[in-house]
C-alpha positions in Angstrom: 61.5 352.5 133.3 64.8 353.6 134.7 68.2 353.7 133.1 69.4 350.2 132.5 72.5 350.8 130.3 74.6 348.6 132.7 73.0 345.6 131.0 75.0 346.4 127.9 78.7 347.4 128.6 79.0 348.5 124.9 76.1 350.9 125.1 77.2 352.1 128.6 80.8 352.9 127.3 79.5 354.6 124.2 77.1 356.7 126.3 79.9 357.8 128.7 82.3 358.6 125.9 79.8 360.7 124.0 78.7 362.5 127.1 82.3 363.4 128.0 83.6 364.3 124.5 80.7 366.4 123.4 81.3 369.3 125.8 85.0 369.0 125.4 84.7 369.5 121.7 82.5 372.6 122.2 84.9 374.1 124.8 88.0 373.5 122.5 86.2 375.3 119.6 85.3 378.2 121.9 89.0 378.4 123.1 90.1 378.5 119.5 88.0 381.6 118.9 89.3 383.1 122.2 92.9 382.5 120.9 92.1 384.1 117.6 90.7 387.2 119.3 93.8 387.5 121.4 96.0 387.3 118.4 94.2 390.3 116.8 93.3 388.2 113.8 89.8 388.1 112.3 88.3 384.6 112.2 89.2 382.9 108.9 87.8 380.1 106.8 89.5 377.5 109.0 87.8 378.9 112.1 84.3 378.8 110.5 84.9 375.3 109.2 85.9 374.3 112.7 82.6 375.6 114.0 80.8 373.6 111.3 82.8 370.5 112.2 81.9 371.0 115.9 78.2 371.4 115.1 78.1 368.2 113.2 80.2 366.5 115.8 77.6 367.4 118.4 74.8 366.3 116.1 76.6 362.9 115.5 76.9 362.3 119.2 73.3 363.4 120.0 72.1 361.0 117.4 74.1 358.2 119.0 72.9 359.2 122.5 69.3 359.2 121.4 69.6 355.7 119.9 71.2 354.5 123.1 68.5 356.1 125.2 65.8 354.3 123.3 67.6 350.9 123.5 68.4 351.4 127.2 70.5 348.3 127.6 68.5 346.0 125.3 70.0 344.4 122.2 68.7 345.1 118.7 67.2 341.6 118.2 65.1 342.0 121.4 64.1 345.5 120.2 62.8 344.1 116.9 60.6 341.5 118.6 59.4 343.6 121.5 59.2 347.2 120.1 59.5 347.4 116.3 58.4 351.0 116.3 61.3 351.9 118.7 63.6 349.9 116.6 62.7 352.1 113.6 63.4 355.2 115.6 66.8 353.8 116.7 67.8 353.0 113.1 66.7 356.4 111.9 68.8 358.1 114.5 71.7 355.8 113.6 71.4 356.7 109.9 71.3 360.4 110.7 74.4 360.1 112.9 76.2 358.4 110.0 75.5 361.3 107.7 76.3 363.9 110.3 79.6 362.1 110.8 80.5 362.3 107.1 79.9 366.1 107.1 81.8 366.4 110.4 84.9 364.7 109.0 84.7 366.8 105.8 84.5 370.1 107.8 87.4 369.1 110.1 89.7 368.2 107.2 88.8 371.4 105.3 89.5 373.4 108.4 93.0 372.0 108.7 93.6 372.5 104.9 92.4 376.1 105.2 94.9 376.6 108.0 97.6 375.2 105.7 96.6 377.5 102.9 96.7 380.6 105.1 100.2 379.8 106.3 101.8 378.1 103.4 99.6 379.0 100.4 102.1 381.5 99.1 103.9 378.6 97.4 102.2 377.3 94.3 103.1 373.7 94.8 101.7 373.7 98.3 98.4 375.3 97.0 98.1 372.6 94.4 98.4 369.9 97.1 96.1 371.6 99.5 93.4 372.0 96.8 93.9 368.4 95.6 93.5 366.9 99.1 90.4 369.1 99.7 88.9 367.9 96.5 89.7 364.3 97.4 88.0 364.7 100.8 84.9 366.3 99.2 84.6 363.6 96.6 85.0 360.9 99.4 82.3 362.6 101.5 79.8 362.6 98.6 80.7 359.0 97.6 80.2 357.9 101.3 76.8 359.5 101.4 75.8 357.8 98.1 77.1 354.4 99.3 75.3 354.7 102.6 72.0 355.6 100.7 72.4 352.3 98.7 73.4 350.1 101.6 69.8 348.9 101.8 67.6 348.3 98.8 65.0 349.7 99.3 66.3 352.2 101.8 63.4 351.7 104.2 64.8 348.2 104.9 67.4 349.9 107.0 64.8 350.9 109.7 61.7 348.8 108.9 62.2 345.0 109.3 58.8 344.4 107.8 60.0 345.8 104.4 61.3 343.1 102.0 64.7 344.0 100.8 68.4 343.4 101.3 71.2 345.3 103.2 74.9 345.1 102.6 76.9 344.3 105.7 78.2 347.6 107.3 81.8 346.2 107.6 82.7 346.3 103.9 81.0 349.7 103.5 83.0 351.2 106.4 86.2 349.7 105.0 85.6 351.2 101.6 85.1 354.7 103.1 87.6 354.7 106.0 90.6 353.3 104.0 90.8 356.4 101.6 89.8 358.6 104.5 92.9 357.3 106.5 95.1 357.7 103.4 94.1 361.4 103.2 95.0 361.8 106.9 98.4 360.4 106.2 98.8 362.6 103.1 97.8 365.7 105.2 100.3 364.9 107.9 103.0 364.2 105.3 102.3 367.5 103.6 102.5 369.4 107.0 105.9 367.8 107.6 107.2 368.8 104.2 106.0 372.4 104.6 107.4 372.8 108.1 110.8 371.4 107.0 111.0 374.2 104.4 110.7 376.9 107.0 113.8 378.8 108.1 113.5 377.9 111.8 115.6 376.1 114.4 115.3 372.3 114.4 113.7 372.4 117.9 111.0 374.7 116.7 110.3 372.5 113.7 109.9 369.5 116.0 107.5 371.4 118.2 105.4 372.4 115.1 
């Protein structure tokens, strides 16, 4: 059977986006290390966390691509009726991608916070905020993994329609996780603005930073 993703515009769009962004993410991380080498600085915690984030970013996208490849333009309802085994594989890839995503986000945030610490950690108040935001993101990642594990009771209900059980709708679960995740984003940007404003630099340089 050939590629029939055109039957599902959503799957086709997701396939193209993942196929394009995955190599871009890898190249950007490589360039980061090239820049670090040219600056005569040894790779620090933020660089290694960036590598970890890229690894889980790639795994997240590969999980999504694998699920799309199995579906191949068909909708989930059709897959349950016509190929329940394939449906199970799709849902397992989907679940793996979700967990990879949680770790990816954690690594990316910790990479940024480690950069903050290297540049601004000399001030105690900034160190406190950096540690606090890192701890919040870590707790959120653990909580998201636990919530995802209990989305379906029993868990096998997630990938096996023959198992009797109940699953919570993914919308509320995503809202519970992404709302504090977005608030941490806002807090990290706000902290960066505060720290940059304290630097003795021209206004134009601060705006660029």
